[in-house]
C-alpha positions in Angstrom: -28.3 1.5 19.8 -26.4 -1.8 18.9 -23.8 -2.1 21.2 -20.6 -4.0 19.6 -17.9 -5.0 22.5 -15.0 -3.2 22.4 -12.8 -5.8 20.5 -15.0 -5.4 18.0 -14.6 -1.4 17.5 -11.1 -1.9 18.1 -10.8 -3.4 15.4 -13.2 -1.5 13.3 -11.0 1.9 14.1 -7.3 0.0 13.3 -9.0 -1.4 9.6 -11.1 2.2 9.5 -7.1 4.0 9.9 -5.2 1.4 7.6 -7.4 1.5 5.0 -7.4 5.6 4.8 -3.2 5.8 5.2 -3.5 2.9 2.6 -5.2 6.0 0.9 -2.8 8.6 1.9 0.3 7.4 1.3 -1.0 5.5 -2.1 -1.7 9.4 -3.4 1.2 11.1 -2.0 3.1 8.1 -4.1 0.9 9.6 -7.5 1.8 12.8 -6.5 5.7 11.9 -6.9 5.3 9.6 -10.1 3.7 12.5 -11.8 6.4 15.6 -10.2 9.0 13.4 -11.1 7.8 11.9 -14.8 7.5 15.9 -15.3 10.6 17.0 -14.2 12.3 14.6 -16.1 11.2 15.3 -19.6 13.0 18.1 -21.2 11.3 21.3 -21.1 10.2 21.7 -24.7 10.4 25.5 -26.8 13.0 26.6 -23.8 15.8 25.0 -25.6 18.3 27.7 -27.4 21.3 27.3 -28.7 24.3 29.8 -28.2 27.2 29.5 -30.5 
């Protein structure tokens, strides 16, 4: 088995956590953008005129 110094292990762990965190933030950002766009567009076929 390969022995990696503790400093390198800590660096790799931080790098992995940073990458995963970035991916999660981007995924939630995309979901929020889609939800905002969907809510901003007027609903089609549900507008009725009362008069």
